N, C-alpha and C positions, 0 to 999 in steps of 0.2 A: 441363723441358727443351724448348727450342723446337723445333718440326718443321721440316723442310727447307723447307716452303711459308712458314712463319712467318719463317724466316732470310731467304728471298727478299724477303718484304714489308718487313721491317725495312731491309734494304739498299736497296730501291727507294724507301722514303719517308723514309729517314733526311735526305737533304738537304732535304726540304720542312719536316720537323720542326725541323731545325736552323736554317733560315731564319726560322721563326716562334717560336724558342724563347724570345726575350725577351718576346714577347707572351704566350706560354703561361704562363710563370713569373710575369710580373706579374699575370696574372689568377688564377693558382693560389693565392698567398697569401691574398688577400682572400677568396676563395671558402672555403679552409679555415678561416680565422678566422671566418667567417660560420657555418659549419656546426659547427665543433668549437672554440668560444671557450676551451676549457679548455687548449689546446695555445699559446695566444698567448703566455703568460709565457716560454716557451722561446725565444723570438725577440726579439733586441734591435730594437725598433721603429725607432731611428735608422738601422739598416742596412737596413730595409724602405723607408724614406723616400728614402735615397740610392741606392737600387738595388743596393747591394752584395750582399745575401742573394740576390735574384733571379738575379743574374749568377753568383754562386757555385754556385747549384743547376743552371743551365744549362750551366755548365761541367763540372760533375761528371757529368751525364747524357751529354753529347757524349763525354767522355773515356772513360767505360764502354763507350759503343757502339763506340767505335774500338778499344778494347782487350780486349774481352771475350773474344776468342779465345786471348788469352795470360793465363791466370789469374794467374800470378805477377806479371806487369807491372801488371795490373789491380789486384791487392791492394795493390801498392807506391803506385800512384796514388791509391787510396782511403784511404790511411793517415791523411792530414789530416782527411777527412770522419769516420773512426772516432775519432780523438782529440777532435774537437770534440763528437761524439756522447756519447762516454764521459764528457766534463767536464760533460754536461748530464743524464746518466742516462737517455738515451734507451732505450725498452724495445720488444720485439718487437710488442706490441699497438698500438704508434703507427704502425707502417708501413703497416697497412691504411688508416688515415685519409690518409696521404699518396698512397698509390695510387689511392684513390677521387677524391680532389680533383684530382689531377694528370690522370688521364683525363678527368675531367670538363671541365677547363681545355682540354685538347687538342681535345675535342669542340666546345667553344664557339668557339675560335679557328679551326679549321680546317673546321667545319661539315660539308657532306656529303662532303667528301673523304674523311673517316674512315668507311670501310665498316666493318660488324662484324667482317669478317676482320682488317682493319688493327687495330682497336681492340683485338681479342683478342691480336694479336701484340705490340702494345706493351705491353698489361697483363701478359703473360707475361714480357716482357722487364724490366719493373719487378719483377715477383715474383723473377726470378733475382736482381737487383741487391739486392733487400731481403734475400733469404736470405743472400747473401755478406756483407753489412753486419752482419746479426743474428749470423752465426757469428763474424766478427772482433771484434765488441764483445763477445760473451759471453766469449771467450778472454780478453780484457784485464779484464773484470769478475771472472772467476774467478781469474785470476793475482794480481791485487791483493788479492783477498779472502783468499787463502791466505797472504799475507805476515804476519809478526807486527804485530798491531795493525791489520791490514787490515780493511776493511769492504765491503759491497755496499750500493748506494742512498746515502742521506746519512748523515752523522755530525755530531753537535753539537759546535761548538767555541766557547770563549769568548775574547773579546779580553783578552789578558794584558798587553799594552803597545801604545802608539802612538808614533810620532815623526814629525815633520814634517821631511821631507827637503828641500824646496824650497817655493818659493811655491805650487805646486799638487799636489806629490806627498807623500803620506803613507804610511807603513808601519804595518801592523798585524800583530802577533805573535799568533798563533791557537794555543791549547792544546785539547786534547780535554776536553770537560766531564766525561767519565767518568775522566779521570786516567790513562788507558791510554796505552801507547806510541804513537808516530806512525810509519807505514810511510815509508820513504825514497822518495826520487824521483830522476830523473836531472836533474842540473842544465841549466836550459833549459826545463824543462817548466812548464805552468801547471795551474792547478786550478780546478775548477768551484765555484761560490759560489752558494748559494740564500738570498737575503734575502726577508724579509716586510716589504713597504712598503704602508702604509694597507691592511692586512688581505689584501693580494694577493702571491703569490709572485713573484719576480723572479729570473732566472737570469743570470749572467755568469761569465766566466772571466778570471783574472788570473795573469800570471806568478809564479812562485815566486821570490823575489828573494834568497834565501839557500841555502846547501848543506843537505843533510838532516843532521839531529842527533839524530832519534829522539824529540825532545820536543815540537817545535812546528813549524809553517809560519810563513813570512812572505809576506805580499803587500804591494806597494807600489802605490798606485793614484793615477792622476792625476784631479784633480777637473775634470770636464768641465762647463762652464756649462749645458748641456742634458742632462747625463748623470743619469738618474734614480737609477741604482744608485751611481755615484760620489759624486754630491750626498749621498745617504743616509749613505754610508760616512764621508765627511768631516764632515757637518753634525750627524749623529745618533748614530753609533756611538761608544762610548767604553769604557774598561776596564770589564770585567764583562758587558758586553753579549754575547749569543750570536748565532751564524748557523750555517748548515749547509754543510758541504763533501761534495763528491763527489771521486772518485778522481782523483789527478794524471794528465795526459795531455800529448801533444805529442812532436813529432818534431824540434824543433830542439835536438838534444843533440850532443855532441861526438864526432866520429868517432874510432875508435881509431887509434892512432899516435903519433909523437913529434915531428911536424913543427911548426914555429911557427905561432902564430896571430895573425891580425888580427881583433879584435872591434870592430866599429863601431857605434855607436848614436846615435840622434837622440831628445831628449826622454825619454819614459817608456820608450822602447825599451830603455833600459840595464837594465831590471829582470831580464830573463834573462841578460844578460851577466855581471853580477856573480858569480852562482854557477858559471857557465862559467869565469870567470877563476881563482876560487878553486880550482876542481877541476883545472883545467890546470896550475896553478902547483904544487899539491900533487903532481902526477904528474912535475914536473920539466920542463915544457915551457916555451919562451919565449912570450911574449905582448905584442902592441902593443894597448893598450887605448885606443881612440879615441872620445871622446864628444863631441857637439855639443849646445849648449843655447843658449836666446835670450839669456841674460845670467847673470850670477853668481847673481841671485836665483832663477833658474829652473834652476839647475845641481844636481841632487840627488846625493847620496852622495859628494860632493867629498872630505870627510874619511875616509870609509871606503876609497875608492880610494887616497888619499895614504898611509894607514896600511899598505895591502896592498904599495904600491910601496916603502915603507920597509922592509917585511918581506922582500921579493923584489927587492933594487936592481940585480941582474945580470939578472934573467930577465923583469922587467915595466916596460914603457915606457908611462907614462900620458900621453896627450896630450888637451888640452881646446880646443875651437873654440867661441867665442861670437859670435853674430851681431851684437852691440853690445856696447860697453864695451872696456875693454882689461884685465880681470881673467882672462885666458886665455892659452894659449899661442900661440893663432892667433885672429884676428879675421875674420869672414866665414863661409863655408860650407865643408864638406868637398868637395873638388874633386879632379880627376885629379892635379894637381901634388902636392898634399899626400899623397895616397894613394901616389904614386910615391915619395915621400921617405921613407915610413914602412914601406912594404910589404916583409916579409921574403922572402928567396928561398924558393920552394916552399911558401909559406904556405897555409894553409887559412883561408878568410874567412868570418866570420859578421857579419851586420848586420840591425838591426832599428830601424824607426822609421816616421815617416810615409810615406805612398805615394811622393811625390815624392823623399824622401830615399833610399829603397831603390832607386827606378829610377836616380837619379843614381849611387849607389855601384856599383850593378850595372854600369851601362854603363861607368863608368870602370875597373872592375876587369877587365871584358872586354877594353877597350882596352888595359890594360897586361899582357895575356897570361895572366890567371888562367882556367883552363878552367872550364867550367860546373860540373863536378862538385866543384869546390873552392870554389863560391860558394853559401852556404847563407844562407837568410833565413826569415822567417815573418811573417805578417799577425796583428796582434791581432784584427781583424774578419774578415769573409768573406774568403776567398783569391780572388785574380785576377791576372792577369799583371802584371808589373811595367810593362810599357808601355802598360797600360790607361789610358785618359783619365780 
């Protein structure tokens, strides 16, 4: 617990740290990878290069500093961090590594302004944050481990089937190698995947694209031209090959209730929407399912959604938007006018896709009067504000 003097020092120096936090986090990651190369596989290097991961860390630190006096709210804000950590299998003994390198980066960037007293205060603040994250993550690990078929750490799965869903998206059906049951997940969640590529571990997380069934999981992966993991899955993995999975996680799940839903997706953002739609329809809810793709060749799950609409003709309205071609309900992009024509009264809205897509949808929904608490989204990469450049 921080002393009163440390609380005063944190309050006095927080604006200075905030001002230089981008520089601190930009220095922190190279320093950590240099000192502890064994943790590098846990981080997507593409997100390092585009600055997404450093910005996410900076945002989390600043959010905690501002909310730490309200533990319940702080836990809510950290839920996204906890979910990403659970999908990577982060362990308590890794937190001291982060603390050491973060404090070293602060010292390098701020120099002599960091007195021993200030350094101790910020170090103790980090220990407080780390302790809270460890507690929240352990709760998730234990809860999942105690489910029928649950596990802790990684579990080996084999590729039971694959299906090409579009020009760039392929689904992988994954069954446990030990033949045991598969714990359920909440529709909309993602799962951690540990691959071995060229003898090195590589961690990623992918949305679970089907509802739980107790037998297998399904992930649907877009092949990114520069994506090390996605290229490996598309180009190398086939039926019979194995990989390791970590527990499902993620907080983009359906809120309880019976209000109608708008599920909007762009590109591979459709993957969490499919199980959410199936689950909502099974509960008797009305769903508007709006999907945007580049063209027909890049439109994944079209037959699957059509079959779902045929099964629920009164409650599911499926609408497609293509940027080019005439093989869709609309040509162009999802905009305010289209959303206004489809938005059910009192709808709860979920949307996932590229950053620009989510920014546009969120802005349009806000202008149409949908309150913030009914607008839900999730980043596939590091979290950042929707109005971020």
